[in-house]
C-alpha positions in Angstrom: 209.9 67.1 275.8 209.6 63.8 277.8 207.0 63.5 280.5 209.6 61.9 282.9 212.1 64.5 282.2 209.5 67.7 282.6 208.4 66.0 285.8 212.2 66.1 287.0 212.8 69.3 285.7 210.0 70.1 288.0 211.1 69.0 290.8 214.6 70.0 290.6 213.0 73.8 290.4 210.4 73.0 293.4 213.9 71.8 295.7 215.9 75.2 294.9 212.3 76.8 296.4 213.2 78.8 299.7 209.5 78.5 300.3 209.7 74.5 300.3 213.2 74.5 302.0 211.5 76.5 305.1 208.1 74.1 304.8 210.4 71.2 305.2 212.5 72.3 308.1 215.3 72.0 305.2 216.0 76.1 306.3 214.8 77.0 309.3 215.3 80.5 311.8 217.4 78.9 314.6 216.4 80.3 318.4 219.0 82.2 319.7 220.8 81.9 323.1 219.0 85.0 325.4 220.7 87.9 326.0 221.0 89.1 329.6 220.2 92.4 331.1 220.1 94.7 334.1 219.6 98.1 332.9 216.3 99.0 331.5 213.7 101.9 331.3 210.1 102.2 333.2 207.0 103.4 332.4 204.8 104.0 335.4 201.1 104.0 335.2 200.6 104.0 331.6 196.8 104.5 330.9 196.0 105.7 327.1 193.4 104.2 325.5 192.5 101.0 327.1 195.4 100.5 329.0 195.1 99.8 332.8 197.6 101.8 335.0 200.7 99.4 333.7 204.0 99.7 334.8 206.1 98.5 332.0 210.0 97.9 332.1 211.8 98.0 328.3 215.6 96.4 329.2 218.4 98.1 327.3 220.9 96.6 324.8 218.8 93.5 324.2 215.8 92.4 321.6 212.2 93.1 323.2 208.9 92.3 321.8 205.9 93.5 322.4 203.1 91.2 321.7 199.0 90.2 322.0 196.2 90.3 319.8 195.0 93.2 317.7 193.4 96.2 320.5 195.5 94.9 323.1 197.2 97.6 323.9 200.4 97.3 321.7 201.0 100.6 319.8 198.9 102.5 322.8 202.2 101.8 325.1 205.1 102.1 322.7 203.9 104.3 319.8 201.2 106.9 322.1 203.8 106.2 325.3 207.2 105.3 325.1 208.3 106.5 321.9 207.3 110.5 322.0 208.0 110.7 326.0 211.8 109.5 325.5 211.9 111.3 322.1 210.9 114.6 324.2 213.5 113.8 326.8 216.2 113.3 324.6 215.6 116.6 323.3 213.5 115.8 319.8 209.7 116.4 319.2 206.7 114.3 318.7 203.2 114.2 319.1 201.6 114.3 322.1 202.2 112.0 324.9 199.4 109.4 326.1 198.4 109.2 329.5 201.7 107.9 331.9 202.4 109.1 335.4 206.6 109.0 335.0 209.5 107.6 333.1 212.4 105.8 335.3 215.3 103.9 334.8 218.7 103.9 333.0 217.6 106.7 330.4 221.0 108.2 330.5 222.3 105.0 329.1 221.0 106.0 325.6 221.2 109.4 323.4 217.9 109.0 321.7 215.0 107.0 320.1 214.1 106.6 316.4 210.5 104.9 315.3 211.3 102.8 312.4 208.5 102.9 310.5 207.0 101.9 306.8 206.3 105.6 305.6 208.5 106.3 302.3 212.0 107.1 302.8 211.0 110.2 300.7 208.5 113.3 299.1 209.9 113.4 296.0 210.1 111.5 293.1 213.5 111.5 293.0 214.3 110.4 295.9 216.0 106.6 296.0 217.9 104.5 297.8 221.4 105.7 296.6 220.6 109.1 297.8 218.8 108.0 301.0 222.1 106.1 302.5 224.8 109.0 301.2 226.3 106.5 298.6 225.1 109.0 295.3 227.6 111.5 296.8 230.0 109.2 296.3 229.1 108.2 292.9 229.3 111.7 291.6 232.1 112.6 292.8 233.8 109.4 291.1 232.2 110.2 287.9 233.5 114.2 287.8 237.1 112.6 288.3 236.8 111.0 285.1 238.8 112.1 282.2 236.5 113.6 280.6 234.1 115.2 282.9 237.8 116.9 283.9 238.2 118.3 280.1 234.2 119.2 280.3 234.5 121.0 283.6 231.4 119.3 284.7 231.7 119.1 288.5 230.3 116.8 290.8 226.7 118.3 290.8 226.3 117.6 287.2 226.0 114.1 287.6 222.7 114.7 290.0 219.6 114.8 288.7 218.2 116.9 291.7 220.0 120.2 290.1 220.2 121.9 286.7 223.3 121.7 285.0 224.1 118.0 283.6 220.1 116.9 284.5 217.7 116.8 281.5 216.1 120.5 281.8 213.0 119.0 279.7 211.7 116.6 282.1 214.1 118.0 285.2 215.6 114.9 285.8 212.3 112.8 285.7 213.0 111.0 282.8 209.2 111.5 282.0 207.0 114.0 281.3 203.2 114.3 282.7 200.6 115.5 280.5 197.8 117.5 282.0 194.1 115.2 281.0 191.4 118.2 281.5 188.5 115.2 282.0 191.0 111.9 282.0 194.0 110.7 284.2 197.0 112.7 284.0 199.2 110.8 281.1 203.2 109.8 282.4 205.3 109.5 279.2 208.9 109.4 278.4 211.0 112.4 277.8 211.3 113.0 274.5 214.7 114.8 275.2 216.5 112.1 277.1 214.7 109.1 276.4 214.4 108.5 279.9 217.8 108.8 280.7 217.3 112.1 283.1 220.6 113.5 281.7 222.1 115.5 278.9 223.8 113.6 276.2 227.6 115.1 277.1 226.9 113.9 280.5 226.0 110.5 279.6 229.0 110.3 277.5 231.2 110.5 280.8 231.8 106.8 282.0 233.5 104.5 284.2 234.3 101.0 283.4 232.2 101.5 280.6 229.3 103.1 282.3 227.4 106.1 281.9 225.9 107.3 285.6 222.7 106.3 283.8 223.8 103.0 283.8 224.9 103.4 287.4 221.4 104.2 288.7 219.7 101.1 286.6 222.4 98.9 288.7 220.7 96.4 291.4 222.6 97.2 295.1 224.2 93.8 294.3 225.0 94.4 290.5 226.6 98.5 291.9 228.7 95.8 294.9 230.1 93.8 292.6 230.7 96.7 289.9 232.5 99.0 292.1 234.8 96.3 294.0 236.4 95.4 290.7 238.6 98.7 291.3 240.7 99.2 294.7 239.9 102.7 294.6 239.3 104.9 298.1 235.9 106.1 296.5 235.1 102.7 295.2 235.8 101.5 298.4 233.5 104.1 300.0 230.1 103.5 297.4 230.8 99.3 298.1 230.4 100.3 302.3 227.4 102.5 301.7 225.7 100.1 299.6 226.5 96.7 301.6 223.7 97.6 304.4 221.4 97.5 301.6 222.5 94.3 300.8 222.7 93.1 304.3 219.4 93.7 305.0 217.7 92.2 301.8 217.2 94.7 299.4 219.8 94.1 297.1 217.4 94.1 294.1 216.8 97.2 294.7 218.1 99.5 291.7 220.2 102.4 293.3 217.8 105.2 291.0 214.7 103.4 291.8 211.9 106.1 293.0 210.8 105.8 296.5 207.1 106.0 295.4 207.7 102.5 294.0 209.2 100.9 297.3 206.5 98.6 299.5 206.0 99.9 303.4 208.7 97.3 304.3 211.0 97.5 302.0 211.4 101.5 302.9 211.7 100.3 306.3 214.6 98.2 305.7 215.9 101.2 303.4 216.1 103.0 306.7 217.5 100.1 308.5 220.2 100.0 306.4 220.7 103.8 306.5 221.3 103.1 310.3 223.6 100.4 309.6 225.6 102.2 307.7 226.0 105.0 310.5 228.9 103.8 312.5 228.2 106.9 314.9 225.1 105.7 315.6 224.7 104.3 319.3 223.0 104.0 322.5 220.3 104.6 320.6 216.5 102.9 321.1 215.4 101.7 318.1 211.3 100.8 317.9 209.8 99.1 314.5 206.3 98.4 313.9 205.5 94.8 312.6 208.6 95.2 310.3 207.8 91.2 308.8 204.8 92.4 306.7 204.8 90.9 303.6 208.2 89.0 304.1 208.9 85.3 303.3 211.0 83.0 306.1 214.2 83.8 304.2 213.9 87.5 304.5 213.3 87.4 308.3 215.9 85.2 308.9 218.0 88.5 306.9 216.6 91.2 309.0 217.3 89.5 312.2 220.6 89.5 311.2 220.8 93.2 310.7 218.5 94.0 313.7 221.2 91.8 316.1 223.6 94.2 314.1 222.3 96.8 315.8 222.7 95.5 319.5 225.7 94.6 318.7 226.8 98.1 318.3 225.0 99.2 321.7 221.6 99.8 320.6 218.7 98.8 321.9 215.7 97.3 319.7 212.3 97.3 320.3 209.6 95.5 318.0 205.6 95.3 317.9 205.3 92.0 316.2 202.6 89.0 315.6 204.9 86.9 313.9 206.2 83.4 316.0 210.0 83.9 313.9 210.5 87.1 316.0 209.1 86.6 318.7 210.7 83.8 319.3 214.1 85.0 318.9 213.5 87.6 321.6 215.6 87.9 323.9 212.8 90.1 326.2 208.8 89.7 326.1 206.1 92.0 326.7 202.6 90.4 326.3 199.4 92.7 326.4 196.0 91.2 326.6 194.4 88.9 327.2 191.8 89.9 324.6 191.3 93.4 322.9 189.5 96.9 323.5 188.2 97.0 327.1 189.3 92.9 327.5 193.1 94.6 327.2 195.5 96.5 328.5 196.9 94.5 330.9 200.1 92.7 331.1 199.7 89.1 330.6 203.2 88.0 330.4 206.7 89.6 331.1 209.9 87.5 330.5 211.5 84.5 328.0 209.8 83.4 324.9 210.8 79.7 327.2 208.4 80.8 329.8 206.3 82.6 327.8 205.0 79.1 326.4 203.8 78.0 329.9 201.5 81.1 330.5 198.4 79.6 330.2 196.5 83.4 329.8 198.7 84.2 326.9 197.3 83.4 323.2 200.9 84.1 322.3 202.3 81.6 324.3 199.8 78.7 323.6 201.3 79.5 319.4 204.6 79.7 320.5 204.7 76.3 321.8 205.2 74.5 317.9 208.5 77.0 317.7 210.0 76.3 321.3 208.5 72.8 322.5 206.8 72.9 326.1 209.9 72.9 328.2 210.5 76.2 329.9 213.9 77.4 330.5 
């Protein structure tokens, strides 16, 4: 192939790159209009670890970002005091609460608080995105309703790899078997009985639109939404509705049956976020996120912000511990701790909008945020 053609092809491929588009400014995360707030929850006398007897207000029904250098006291304030104190206030259980005097404000305007962390979505190797968001129940019902399934008297439970009946009992629905080695690491081999398909042969013969239950679990979220959208049945609509939040938070590339053990921390966190978005009754809740942008591309962050704003639109509150300037510039309210870490931290350096933060000379966050917002305060 001539060098000129290769160069043109390389250029075309490069310009299809989101990375380059964001670096060139062709794509960007816009600065939003700031939401106004009146109601808040206030912590009085926060003294956990290096916090210096702080009084801090967390606005309700907006996005608050807690910033500061490492060791400035962000996790102590939010993770050790705010979350456990409110969780217990709303009748839940949490770890021991850090040192503080009291809670004040409009606690009655929220009914719960959730910490959306990056821990795995399930402890079992059988847990996966489609079971976590409750879409698998609908899919199993759909297969149980097929003519062949009715003739064979296969209930919906036969299309689950978690219960006996339709699953392969040789591997107990895992699709693989583990061979213990006495002096070496254990070996994981494909199940010889089901050949990794997790179900019995007669169960796999039941198909919906040409696909078996195994084929559906091998689909990505994006593929499954398209697949089930071709038929306008009631169950299909419910399945698509359950799956849509996964696409909305930017993990449409995950397979429906992908083991939770293979998900990164950021992916697990976004699957949890999708679960909350799919719950229409989940409102008046305070959601706490700890650095949700870890490992995310610019375009992923843009998608994440849309999902976070959807939570707020429903009447929820979002609080984020974050260093990423794209998230900080998108906040309605910023609480900046510091000015340094350790003994030199634990103070409130700034509280207010990002536009005013960039004029705070004590704030490292504000100085780095100038490039995103300019130097004129509003």
